[in-house]
Structure formats: C-alpha cells, structure tokens
C-alpha positions in Angstrom: -30.7 5.3 12.8 -28.9 8.6 11.8 -26.5 7.9 14.6 -25.6 4.5 13.2 -25.2 5.9 9.8 -22.8 8.6 11.2 -20.8 5.9 12.9 -20.7 3.7 9.8 -19.4 6.6 7.6 -16.8 7.6 10.1 -15.7 4.0 10.4 -15.4 3.7 6.6 -13.1 6.8 6.6 -11.0 5.2 9.3 -10.7 2.0 7.3 -9.8 3.9 4.2 -7.0 5.8 6.1 -5.7 2.5 7.5 -5.7 1.0 4.1 -3.8 3.9 2.7 -1.3 3.6 5.5 -0.9 -0.1 5.0 -0.1 0.4 1.3 2.5 3.0 2.4 2.4 4.7 -1.0 4.1 7.9 -2.2 1.7 10.2 -0.3 2.2 8.5 3.1 6.0 8.3 2.6 6.0 11.9 1.5 4.2 13.0 4.6 6.6 11.0 6.8 9.6 12.5 5.0 8.4 16.0 5.6 8.1 15.4 9.3 11.5 13.6 9.7 13.3 16.3 7.6 11.8 18.9 9.9 13.1 17.0 12.9 16.6 17.0 11.5 16.4 20.7 10.7 15.3 21.4 14.3 18.0 19.2 15.8 20.7 18.2 13.3 23.4 15.7 14.1 26.2 17.5 15.8 29.4 17.5 13.8 32.5 16.1 15.6 35.7 17.6 14.1 37.7 14.8 15.7 36.0 12.0 13.8 38.4 10.0 11.6 36.9 11.0 8.2 38.2 13.7 5.9 37.2 14.8 2.4 40.1 15.7 0.1 38.2 17.7 -2.4 38.8 18.1 -6.1 37.8 21.8 -5.8 38.5 25.0 -7.8 41.9 25.5 -6.1 43.0 22.0 -7.0 42.1 22.6 -10.6 44.1 25.8 -10.6 47.2 24.1 -9.2 47.0 20.7 -10.9 45.2 21.5 -14.1 42.0 20.5 -15.9 40.2 17.4 -14.8 40.8 14.5 -15.5 44.3 14.7 -14.1 47.0 12.3 -15.4 46.8 9.0 -13.6 50.4 9.6 -12.5 49.2 12.6 -10.5 46.6 10.4 -8.8 49.3 7.8 -8.2 51.5 10.4 -6.4 48.4 11.5 -4.4 47.6 7.9 -3.3 51.2 7.3 -2.6 51.5 10.4 -0.4 48.3 9.6 1.5 49.5 6.1 2.1 52.8 7.3 3.4 51.1 9.7 5.7 49.2 6.9 7.4 45.7 7.0 5.9 43.5 4.2 7.2 41.6 4.0 3.9 41.7 6.0 0.7 38.3 5.9 -1.2 38.3 7.5 -4.6 34.7 8.6 -5.5 35.7 9.0 -9.2 35.0 6.5 -12.0 38.3 5.4 -13.7 36.6 3.5 -16.4 38.7 4.8 -19.4 42.5 4.6 -19.9 44.5 7.7 -19.1 44.4 10.2 -22.0 48.0 11.0 -21.3 49.2 7.4 -21.5 51.6 6.3 -24.3 49.1 4.4 -26.3 46.5 7.3 -26.0 49.1 9.8 -27.2 50.0 7.6 -30.2 46.4 7.5 -31.2 46.1 11.2 -31.0 49.2 11.7 -33.2 48.3 9.2 -35.9 48.7 10.6 -39.4 51.8 12.7 -38.5 54.8 12.0 -40.9 57.2 11.5 -38.0 54.9 9.1 -36.1 57.3 6.2 -36.7 60.2 8.0 -35.1 58.0 9.0 -32.2 56.5 5.5 -31.6 59.7 4.1 -30.1 60.3 7.1 -27.8 56.7 7.2 -26.6 56.6 3.5 -26.0 59.4 3.9 -23.5 57.3 6.4 -21.5 55.9 5.1 -18.2 52.2 4.0 -18.3 50.2 6.3 -15.9 47.5 3.6 -15.4 50.2 1.1 -14.5 51.7 3.6 -12.0 48.4 4.1 -10.4 47.7 0.4 -10.3 51.1 -0.1 -8.6 50.3 2.5 -5.9 46.8 1.1 -5.4 48.1 -2.4 -4.8 50.2 -1.3 -1.8 47.7 1.4 -0.5 44.6 0.9 1.6 42.7 2.0 -1.4 39.0 1.7 -2.5 38.1 2.3 -6.1 34.6 3.1 -7.2 32.2 1.4 -9.7 28.7 2.5 -10.5 25.6 0.3 -10.6 23.0 2.1 -12.7 19.8 1.8 -14.7 21.6 1.2 -18.1 21.5 -2.5 -18.6 24.8 -4.2 -19.4 28.4 -3.6 -18.5 31.1 -5.8 -17.0 30.5 -7.6 -13.7 32.6 -5.9 -11.0 35.3 -7.9 -9.2 34.5 -9.2 -5.7 37.1 -8.1 -3.1 35.5 -9.3 0.1 33.5 -12.3 1.3 29.8 -12.2 2.2 28.3 -14.3 5.0 24.6 -14.3 5.6 22.7 -15.1 8.8 18.9 -15.6 8.7 16.8 -15.2 5.6 18.3 -14.6 2.2 19.2 -10.9 2.0 19.7 -10.8 -1.8 16.0 -10.2 -2.8 15.8 -7.2 -0.5 18.8 -5.3 -1.8 18.7 -2.6 -4.5 19.5 -4.3 -7.7 20.3 -2.0 -10.7 20.5 -3.7 -14.1 23.8 -2.2 -15.3 27.3 -1.5 -14.1 30.2 0.8 -15.0 33.5 -0.6 -13.7 37.1 0.6 -13.4 39.8 -0.3 -15.8 40.6 -4.1 -15.4 44.2 -3.5 -14.3 43.1 -0.9 -11.7 40.2 -3.1 -10.6 42.6 -6.0 -10.1 45.1 -4.0 -8.2 42.9 -2.2 -5.7 42.2 -4.1 -2.4 38.8 -2.4 -2.0 36.0 -1.9 -4.5 32.6 -0.4 -3.9 29.6 1.1 -5.6 29.1 4.8 -5.4 25.4 4.6 -6.4 23.2 6.7 -4.0 19.6 6.8 -5.4 17.5 9.7 -4.0 13.9 9.5 -2.9 11.1 10.5 -5.3 11.5 14.1 -4.4 15.2 14.1 -5.3 16.4 14.2 -1.7 18.9 11.7 -0.3 17.7 10.3 3.0 19.4 6.9 3.0 22.5 5.4 1.5 22.7 1.7 0.5 25.4 -0.2 2.3 25.0 -3.3 0.1 23.8 -3.9 -3.5 22.7 -6.9 -5.5 24.0 -7.4 -9.1 23.7 -10.5 -11.2 23.1 -12.8 -8.2 26.0 -11.4 -6.1 26.1 -9.0 -3.2 28.4 -6.0 -3.5 29.4 -3.4 -0.9 29.2 0.3 -1.3 32.2 2.6 -1.4 31.4 3.5 2.3 31.3 -0.1 3.4 34.6 -0.9 1.6 36.2 2.2 3.1 35.1 1.0 6.5 36.4 -2.5 5.9 39.8 -1.5 4.5 40.3 0.9 7.4 40.2 -2.2 9.7 43.2 -4.5 8.9 42.1 -8.1 8.7 38.5 -7.4 7.9 37.8 -9.5 4.9 34.1 -10.5 5.2 30.8 -8.8 5.6 28.3 -10.6 7.8 24.7 -9.8 6.8 22.1 -10.4 9.4 18.5 -10.6 8.2 15.2 -11.6 9.6 14.9 -14.9 11.6 18.7 -14.9 12.3 19.8 -15.7 15.8 18.7 -13.0 18.2 16.3 -11.5 15.7 12.6 -11.9 16.2 10.4 -11.9 13.1 7.9 -14.6 14.1 8.8 -16.5 10.9 8.0 -13.6 8.6 10.7 -12.3 6.1 11.2 -8.7 7.0 14.6 -8.1 5.3 17.9 -7.0 6.7 18.6 -5.9 10.3 22.3 -5.1 10.4 25.7 -5.6 8.7 28.9 -6.4 10.5 31.9 -4.8 8.9 35.0 -5.9 10.8 34.3 -4.7 14.4 31.5 -2.3 13.4 27.9 -3.5 13.5 25.9 -1.1 11.3 22.1 -1.1 11.7 20.3 -0.9 8.4 16.7 -0.8 7.2 15.1 -3.8 5.6 16.7 -3.1 2.2 20.2 -2.6 3.5 20.2 1.2 3.7 21.8 3.4 6.4 19.5 6.3 7.2 21.2 9.7 6.8 21.5 11.6 10.1 22.3 14.9 8.5 24.7 17.4 10.0 24.5 19.8 7.1 27.5 21.4 5.3 30.6 21.6 7.5 33.7 23.4 6.1 36.1 21.6 8.5 35.2 18.4 6.8 37.0 19.5 3.5 40.7 19.8 2.6 41.7 20.9 -0.9 43.3 17.9 -2.6 46.2 19.8 -4.3 47.8 20.5 -0.8 48.6 16.8 -0.5 51.5 17.2 -3.0 52.9 20.3 -1.3 56.2 19.9 0.6 54.8 21.6 3.7 51.6 19.4 3.8 50.9 18.3 7.4 50.6 14.5 7.6 48.6 14.8 10.8 45.6 15.6 8.6 45.9 12.2 7.1 47.3 9.8 9.7 44.6 7.6 11.3 41.8 8.9 9.1 39.6 7.5 6.4 40.2 9.7 3.3 37.5 10.3 0.7 38.5 11.8 -2.6 35.8 13.4 -4.7 34.7 16.4 -6.7 33.0 19.5 -5.3 33.5 21.6 -8.4 30.4 22.9 -10.2 29.9 20.8 -13.3 32.0 17.9 -12.1 30.3 16.9 -8.8 27.1 14.9 -8.5 24.5 16.8 -6.6 22.9 14.8 -3.8 20.5 17.1 -1.9 20.0 16.2 1.7 17.4 17.3 4.2 19.7 20.1 5.4 21.7 20.9 2.3 20.1 21.2 -1.1 23.5 21.6 -2.7 25.3 18.7 -1.1 27.7 16.6 -3.2 27.8 12.8 -3.3 31.2 12.6 -1.6 29.9 14.6 1.4 27.0 12.1 1.7 29.5 9.2 1.9 31.5 11.1 4.5 28.4 11.7 6.7 27.5 8.0 6.7 31.1 7.1 7.7 30.9 9.7 10.5 27.7 8.2 11.8 29.1 4.7 11.8 32.3 5.7 13.6 30.5 7.8 16.2 27.5 5.4 16.5 25.1 8.1 15.7 22.2 6.4 13.9 18.6 7.1 12.9 16.5 4.0 12.9 13.1 3.3 11.6 12.4 0.2 13.8 10.6 -2.7 12.1 7.7 -2.4 14.6 7.1 1.3 13.7 4.6 0.6 11.0 2.5 -1.7 13.2 2.7 0.7 16.1 1.6 3.6 14.1 -1.3 1.7 12.5 -2.4 0.4 15.9 -2.3 3.9 17.3 -4.4 5.1 14.4 -6.9 2.3 14.9 -7.3 2.7 18.6 -7.5 6.4 18.6 -9.7 6.5 15.5 -12.2 4.1 17.1 -12.2 6.0 20.4 -12.8 9.3 18.6 -15.7 7.8 16.6 -17.3 6.6 19.8 -16.6 9.8 21.8 -17.6 12.3 19.2 -21.3 12.1 19.7 -21.4 12.1 23.6 -18.6 14.7 23.9 -19.8 17.0 21.2 -17.6 18.5 18.4 -15.8 21.0 20.7 -14.7 18.6 23.4 -13.9 16.0 20.8 -11.7 18.5 19.1 -9.9 19.2 22.4 -9.3 15.5 22.9 -8.1 15.1 19.3 -5.6 17.9 19.7 -4.4 16.7 23.0 -3.8 13.2 21.6 -2.1 14.5 18.5 0.1 16.8 20.6 1.0 13.9 22.9 2.0 11.7 20.0 4.1 14.4 18.5 5.8 15.0 21.9 6.5 11.2 22.1 7.9 11.1 18.6 10.1 14.1 19.2 11.4 12.6 22.4 12.1 9.3 20.7 14.0 11.1 17.9 16.2 13.2 20.3 16.9 10.5 22.9 17.0 7.3 20.9 17.3 8.3 17.2 14.0 6.6 16.5 11.8 7.8 13.6 8.2 7.4 14.6 5.5 9.1 12.5 2.7 10.8 14.4 1.9 13.1 11.4 0.0 10.6 9.3 -1.9 9.1 12.2 -2.7 12.6 13.3 -3.9 13.6 9.9 -6.0 10.4 9.7 -7.5 11.0 13.1 -8.3 14.6 12.1 -10.0 13.3 8.9 -12.1 11.0 11.1 -13.0 13.9 13.4 -13.8 16.2 10.5 -16.0 13.5 9.0 -17.9 13.0 12.2 -18.2 16.8 12.7 -19.3 17.3 9.2 -22.0 14.6 9.6 -23.0 16.2 12.8 -23.2 19.6 11.1 -25.2 18.2 8.2 -27.5 16.6 10.7 -27.9 19.9 12.6 -28.6 21.6 9.3 -31.3 19.0 8.6 -32.7 19.7 12.0 -32.4 23.4 11.4 -34.3 23.0 8.1 -36.9 21.0 10.0 -37.2 23.8 12.6 -37.5 26.3 9.8 -40.2 24.3 8.1 -42.0 23.8 11.5 -41.8 27.5 12.5 -42.8 28.6 9.1 -46.2 27.2 10.0 -46.3 29.7 13.0 -44.2 32.6 11.9 -43.7 35.0 9.1 -41.1 33.9 6.5 -38.9 36.9 7.4 -39.0 35.9 11.1 -38.2 32.3 10.2 -35.1 33.4 8.3 -34.0 35.5 11.2 -34.4 32.5 13.5 -32.4 30.3 11.1 -29.6 32.8 11.1 -29.7 33.3 14.9 -31.1 30.1 16.5 -30.0 31.3 19.9 -32.9 33.8 19.8 -35.2 30.8 20.5 -35.3 29.6 24.1 -36.9 26.2 24.0 -38.7 24.7 27.0 -40.6 27.8 28.2 -39.7 31.2 29.4 -41.6 34.0 31.1 -41.8 37.1 28.9 -44.1 40.0 28.2 -46.2 39.4 25.1 -49.3 40.7 23.3 -51.9 38.0 22.7 -54.7 38.1 20.1 -57.8 36.0 19.7 -59.8 36.3 16.5 -63.1 34.4 16.0 -65.6 34.3 13.2 -69.0 35.6 14.2 -72.0 33.3 14.1 -69.9 30.4 12.8 -72.5 27.9 13.9 -75.1 29.6 11.8 -72.8 29.8 8.8 -71.8 26.2 9.1 -75.4 25.2 8.9 -75.7 26.8 5.5 -72.7 25.2 3.9 -71.7 21.6 3.3 -68.3 20.4 4.7 -66.4 21.1 1.5 -67.8 24.6 1.1 -67.2 25.3 4.8 -63.6 24.2 4.5 -63.1 26.4 1.5 -64.7 29.4 3.3 -62.4 28.8 6.4 -59.3 28.6 4.2 -60.3 31.7 2.2 -60.8 33.7 5.5 -58.0 32.3 7.7 -55.3 32.6 5.1 -55.4 36.4 4.6 -55.9 36.9 8.3 -52.8 34.8 9.0 -50.8 36.7 6.4 -51.8 39.9 8.2 -50.4 38.5 11.4 -47.2 37.4 9.8 -46.7 40.8 8.1 -46.4 42.3 11.6 -43.9 39.8 13.0 -46.7 37.8 14.8 -46.6 34.1 15.7 -49.6 32.0 15.1 -50.1 29.7 18.1 -52.9 27.6 16.9 -56.2 27.4 15.0 -59.1 26.4 17.1 -61.8 25.7 14.6 -62.7 29.2 13.3 -60.5 30.9 15.9 -56.9 32.1 15.5 -54.7 32.5 18.5 -51.5 34.6 17.9 -49.0 36.5 19.9 -46.1 39.0 19.5 -42.7 39.3 21.1 -42.0 35.5 20.9 -39.9 33.8 19.9 -38.2 36.9 18.6 -37.9 40.1 20.6 -40.3 42.8 19.5 -40.2 46.0 21.5 -43.3 47.3 19.7 -45.4 44.2 20.2 -48.6 45.9 21.3 -48.5 48.3 18.4 -47.8 45.5 15.9 -50.7 43.5 17.3 -53.0 46.5 16.8 -51.7 47.0 13.2 -52.4 43.3 12.6 -56.0 43.7 13.8 -56.6 46.6 11.4 -54.9 44.7 8.5 -57.1 41.7 9.3 -60.2 43.8 9.1 -59.2 45.0 5.6 -58.2 41.5 4.6 -61.6 40.2 5.7 -63.4 42.8 3.6 -61.5 41.6 0.5 -62.1 37.9 1.4 -65.8 38.7 1.7 -65.9 40.2 -1.7 -64.2 37.2 -3.2 -66.6 34.8 -1.4 -69.6 36.8 -2.4 -68.6 36.6 -6.1 -68.1 32.9 -5.8 -71.4 32.4 -4.1 -73.2 34.4 -6.8 -71.6 32.4 -9.6 -72.6 29.2 -7.8 -76.1 30.4 -7.2 -75.7 30.3 -3.4 -76.8 32.8 -0.8 -74.1 35.3 -0.1 -72.8 35.0 3.4 -71.0 38.0 4.9 -68.3 36.8 7.4 -67.5 38.9 10.4 -64.9 38.6 13.0 -64.2 39.6 16.6 -60.7 40.4 17.8 -59.5 40.6 21.4 -56.1 41.9 22.2 -54.3 41.9 25.6 -50.7 42.4 26.8 -49.0 40.9 29.8 -46.6 38.2 31.1 -46.9 34.7 29.8 -44.9 31.5 29.8 -43.8 30.9 26.2 -42.1 27.9 24.7 -42.3 24.3 23.5 -45.0 22.7 25.6 -46.9 19.4 25.4 -45.8 15.9 25.8 -43.0 13.5 24.8 -45.2 12.4 21.9 -46.1 15.9 20.7 -44.9 19.4 21.3 -46.4 22.8 20.4 -44.8 26.2 20.6 -47.4 28.1 22.6 -48.1 30.6 25.4 -49.8 30.1 28.7 -51.0 32.5 31.3 -53.8 34.8 32.5 -53.0 37.2 29.7 -54.0 34.6 27.2 -57.3 33.9 29.0 -58.1 37.6 29.2 -57.5 38.1 25.5 -60.0 35.3 24.8 -62.5 37.0 27.1 -62.0 40.3 25.3 -62.7 38.7 22.0 -65.9 37.2 23.4 -67.0 40.7 24.5 -66.9 42.1 21.0 -70.3 40.5 20.3 -71.9 42.3 23.3 -70.3 45.6 22.6 -71.0 45.5 18.9 -67.4 46.2 17.8 -64.9 44.2 15.9 -61.9 44.9 18.0 -61.5 45.2 21.8 -58.1 46.1 23.3 -57.2 45.6 26.9 -55.7 48.5 28.9 -52.2 47.0 29.1 -52.0 46.7 25.3 -53.4 50.2 24.8 -51.1 51.8 27.3 -48.6 54.2 25.8 -50.1 54.1 22.3 -51.5 57.7 21.9 -51.2 58.1 18.1 -53.7 55.3 17.1 -57.4 55.7 17.1 -58.1 53.8 20.4 -61.5 54.7 21.9 -62.2 53.8 25.5 -65.5 52.1 25.6 -65.9 50.7 29.2 -64.5 49.4 32.4 -65.4 45.8 32.9 -64.9 42.9 35.3 -64.8 39.8 33.2 -66.0 36.5 34.5 -63.4 34.8 36.6 -61.6 38.0 37.5 -61.9 40.3 40.5 -60.0 43.2 39.1 -61.7 45.5 36.6 -59.9 46.7 33.4 -60.4 49.5 30.9 -61.2 48.3 27.4 -60.9 50.1 24.1 -62.0 49.6 20.6 -59.6 50.3 17.7 -61.0 52.3 14.9 -58.0 53.3 12.8 -54.2 53.4 12.7 -54.1 57.2 13.2 -56.1 59.9 14.9 -57.8 62.6 12.9 -60.1 65.5 13.7 -63.3 63.3 13.4 -61.8 60.8 15.9 -60.8 63.6 18.2 -64.4 64.9 18.2 -65.7 61.4 18.9 -63.1 60.7 21.6 -64.2 64.0 23.3 -67.9 63.1 23.0 -67.2 59.5 24.3 -65.2 60.8 27.3 -68.2 63.1 28.2 -70.6 60.2 27.8 -68.5 58.0 30.1 -68.3 60.7 32.7 -72.0 61.3 33.0 -72.7 57.6 32.7 -70.5 56.7 35.6 -72.0 59.6 37.5 -75.4 57.9 37.0 -76.7 61.0 35.2 -78.9 59.0 32.9 -80.6 61.9 31.1 -77.2 63.5 30.2 -76.0 60.1 29.2 -78.8 59.7 26.7 -78.0 63.1 25.2 -74.3 62.1 25.0 -75.2 58.8 23.3 -77.1 60.8 20.7 -74.1 63.1 20.1 -71.7 60.1 19.8 -74.0 58.3 17.3 -74.0 61.4 15.2 -70.3 61.3 15.0 -69.9 57.5 14.7 -73.0 55.8 13.3 -71.0 52.5 12.8 -70.8 52.2 16.6 -74.6 51.9 16.9 -74.3 48.4 18.5 -72.1 49.9 21.2 -74.5 52.7 22.0 -77.6 50.4 21.8 -75.9 48.4 24.5 -75.5 51.4 26.7 -79.1 52.6 26.0 -80.3 49.2 27.2 -78.1 49.3 30.3 -79.4 52.8 31.2 -83.0 51.5 31.0 -82.1 48.7 33.4 -80.3 51.0 35.8 -83.3 53.4 35.8 -85.5 50.5 36.7 -83.0 49.1 39.2 -80.5 51.8 40.2 -76.9 50.6 41.1 -75.4 51.2 44.5 -74.6 54.7 45.4 -70.8 54.0 45.4 -71.0 52.3 41.9 -67.9 53.3 40.0 -69.2 52.6 36.5 -67.6 49.1 36.2 -69.7 46.6 34.4 -69.6 43.1 35.9 -69.9 40.4 33.1 -72.1 37.5 34.2 -70.8 35.2 31.4 -67.7 34.9 29.2 -69.5 36.9 26.5 -70.7 39.6 28.8 
C-alpha cells in the first residue's frame, strides 16, 4: 500500500511538472533563456568582417565634427547622397524623422516671430532651400529605408506600405506582434523613401533582446521591419514579401495552426518562429562593425567601405541611443541588433527553435519521469540518482551538439529539473518511509533495550546486524522463587499487579546497565549484554544489574507489603534467583515469517538458566559462571563450588555475588571459604565442619549454602566418594 502511495505522489509531481511545461509560463521560459544564453556565451556566433553590413554610427566623434543632434536635414541629405554615390546596396536610417527640420525656413520664421524686422526677413528666409525637401529628393533616388515606430501608445498615423505581402498557408496576421500605436516619418519623407520599416524591438521580460520581429501587424495590415526592408531594398527588383505559415505547401502541421515558418525576401528565405521573429545569434560587440558617420563627408573617405554593403545609420551616443541588451552585451544599442540580424541572414547563420521542440521535450520528460518512478524503488536512491544524472548529462550533451552543429535550441534544463523533482520526491518519500520504519524499530527495541541504547541505535542503525550473528555475550536468567505457591495465594488480578510491580523495577535495573531484555517467560526474565550494541564490559555490567535488581526487589517488597497491609491481605515476601553466564551465542532476529523476535541462542543461554535453577539448592540469590566471573577481581565474587550441571560433561566453577566491591569482611570470608573448599575437596570432613562454622560466623546470611554442604558431608561420610574425587558435584536434575 505504501509503495502505491509513493508511486501516486511521484506521478502527481510528474503531471504537475508536465502541466507547468505545457503552459510554458514565465518560469519555464526564464529557465530556457538562461540555458540558451549560456550556450551563446560559451560558443558565440563568429563575426565575419567580410559580411556586407556596416554601421555608420552617430557617435561622439560625429557630434564633435557635425554638431549637436539632430543635425540639419541638409546634412543627412548630403550623407545619403554620398553613400548612394559610393554604391551602397541599402541605406537604413534607424532614426525617427517625425518632426520638420528645426533649421528649415518655416521653423526659423516661427522662432523669430515678434522681431520688428520679421517682415523684411520673411522674403529672404522663404527663398532658402527646405532641408526636408532636400532630404526627400535624395531619398527618392537612393536605396533608402526610413524608420517608423510601432509602440504601445494608441493612435498615430498609419504608415505607408512600400512593398507587397503574399501569404501562403494559414493567415499570418493573428500571429504577428501588433502594437496599438505608431510614430511615422514626415509625410513628404515617407512618400519619397522606397523603403519603410519598423524599428520596434521588444525585449523579453528580463529586458534582454533575444529575437527581432521581421514583420508586424498594424490596423489589419502587415508591415516589415527596418531589417526586412533593408534586405529587400538591397536586392533590386524585390518588391514583395512571401510569408509562409502553417499548412502551406511543403509545411506539415497536420491541420493545426502553428504560426509562421519563414519569410521570403527577394532571394533570401529567412526562417522565423511562429510569431515572425528571427532569433538573435549573438556575436557580441565587434568594433570592426562600426564606422564613425562624420567620415562619410570627408574628401578622403574610402568608398570601398560603402560599395556593395548594406549601411545602417544609428546612434551609439550615450543619451541618444536606445539600449537593447543582448545575451552577450548588456550595453548593446538597437542599431547593432539590427546589424546582427542582417549578418545572420546574409551568412545563413540561424538559431532555430523547431516547432517540434516543445513536444519532444515534453515527451522526453514524460518517458524519463515514468521510467524513473518505476525504477526508483527497485534500484534504490543511489543507483536511481546515478541513472538520473547520466540521463540528464546525455540530454545536455545532445542539446549542446544540436546547438553547435545545427543551430537548434533544445531545452534539456527544464526536463532535467522536472526529472530531478520527481527523483527527489521519490527519494523523500523513501526517506520518510525509512524514518517511519526507524521509528517503528525504535519503538520495538524500546521494549527490549534501555532508552539510551535505543537512541544510540537510531543514530547508528548499522550497529544492529539483523538475521543472526555469533558474538560473545553475557546472559542472565532471573526467576521469582516459589512462584507457584505465591500464585495460589492471589487472584489473577492481584497476581498480575504483583508481577508488574516486581518485573518493572528489575527491568529498569537491566536497562540501566545497557542490557537487552530478550523475553519474559511467566515470572522469569531473560536478558543479555553486548548485543545489539557492543559492550566491552558486558560481564561486569551484568553483575551490576544483578546487584541493582536485588536492591530494586527489596524496595518493591516494601511497597507490596504496604499495599497488602492496607488491603488486609497476608504479606508475601518475593524472592528471586539470578543466574549469569558468559560465552558465545547466536544473536539476532529469529522466528518465522509471521513473527520475529530479537533473541539469543546457544549453550551459554542454557547454562545461565541452569545456574539460576541452582540458586535454590545453594541458598543464594545470585550464581555466576566462571566465564562471567573471569577477570573481575574487584567485585565481591565468592567461589562456592565446582559443579557438573545436568546435560553437560564439563564441570565449571560457580560463584555467588555478594557486593559490588571487596572489603575487609569479604576478604576474611573469601579466605575462610577457600580453606573450606580445600579441606572439603580433600575429603577432610572434620576440618570441613570446622571451616563451615568459621564461615557461618563471618557470613550468617549464607546459612543456606553451608547447610547444603553440611548435608553433603553427612552423605559422603555415610557413602564416601571415590578416592580420585576432585570435589565436583554432579547435579542429578536441573535444580541440583
């Protein structure tokens, strides 16, 4: 079920990313622009100095030589005349000549109105040549292109149409940029010029120019741009634009209207996007592209700089020029943008965003996203990340190759980001699921381990080796003495309360020493140390736990006794026996497919259980096997016997634990006990009885232990053991 939910969520993320891509909103376009700008910065269009395009700039030097702008129209007329004489193919003026010349006769008379001698001046001024008429005369015989502006200010005169428009395929008019207003040239200039085009170049949302319109729509009519007109005028006899749109002959659109495909200008076929734009293939600023305009009027001007070239005239002066930042030049001027588009057309250097690009990118995202969703779980997060990175890298390599070799703009960035979003979603869901499982493990292990150990396991889950491993552990069995007798005196509810009141503090004592509770077997607790976490001091910690359990039981008995007295019941004193043994065991998750338990198996476990059973016979609360006692010399461990428990052939030395540290009293007892065991194993029964008396005097609480030995001595006196007897007691039953 969780797997299905993960798949569904990842699929919803993929659908959302596809929907965002389908809308192709500002974010998606912005991402795409960032990538394509980077491509152009890495590999800009190479500039060809031999290309037939020159910018004659109205620059600072020109203003110094020819005066403040705007210059008299007579000056512009002389410039146009000189360029025409020198063989310019086309002369495109990227300046708006919308107002009469301020130096013209009528303009001067208006400036001098109110002067007393104005009447005498009027006749003389009226005889002066009209600069606008001079310019119109030159324009009429020149391959000239004047500029008008289509803008967002509604109104203005409708520009004159200088060329025919023929359309093939669907109607192109609705697809073209259609500003509501126009600023046109003076009527006499507009009438005289053979070429007339719009200089409008709208930037993208971020202010950068990445495309230049070749055609516009205004008041139901298609108009060319300044670039298109310069290209047309440069080709004698070119009088009509042929606009090819979707569903035209040779264009496959399957009946859908997808906009423009290309525009034929004379002999040049210019690929455009659906809205009639030429994509800018930026070469950056190139000084060789510019010539200072004032030099045209110099006697020594070289006509070779003009002959056979398309001449663009525009301002590059700060304050006069219109800034049109491009991907490679944040300070580019509009005239330079026009020049670059002409260079691309003449050298056939185009960038194209094919009409199938959107579909291909969405298909790639869909296929790769679905594959990633299906592969994430079986592969895992790491390998899925490797596959994702390889696929994204391959798509970037293909995109870069397409850009360099074919000039195609294919976007791998957004599909890559979307695929990454799908991967991160799937990985996050997997992580959250792992965290859920980790919390489950934490809750589960909290039933076995101390809270501090659980926290350490959650921080370092690799510390747990599931399935079973062989390791050295210390095992403890703790059992309530005479539980059958106790249960007969209590009803089930009272018995349950008693068990909880006893087992809870005993468990806390185990947890406090980094122990693991394996299981509760009725009134018995099985616990072990050194699993699942490493514990180098596991025997010592088990012994500490046994002493703590003894203290905890004493407090529990006091509480139970107080409760019994208040309830009017007989006070029952609960006692326990504890067996501790160390050795190798198999530890891990064991059980069946239906149910698992974290447990330990091995002979060490069985022997610990036998040692707990022997506590009844030896009259002590704690018995510690020799492997658990080995190396612990600072605790009050008293050797009490060598036994061969039922089911084993090898005898072992057993100890009882009296205190956490050794003191003078214990040292005296240990010495007396050692003397007793020596004479006992030597079968010196009289000396053994004397040693028992000495030991009892030092440790009256071990009366049960020495009563056991006194009874054994009587039996051995009646039926002596073999002469080679080594003092080992052979237990006939599990309890001795």
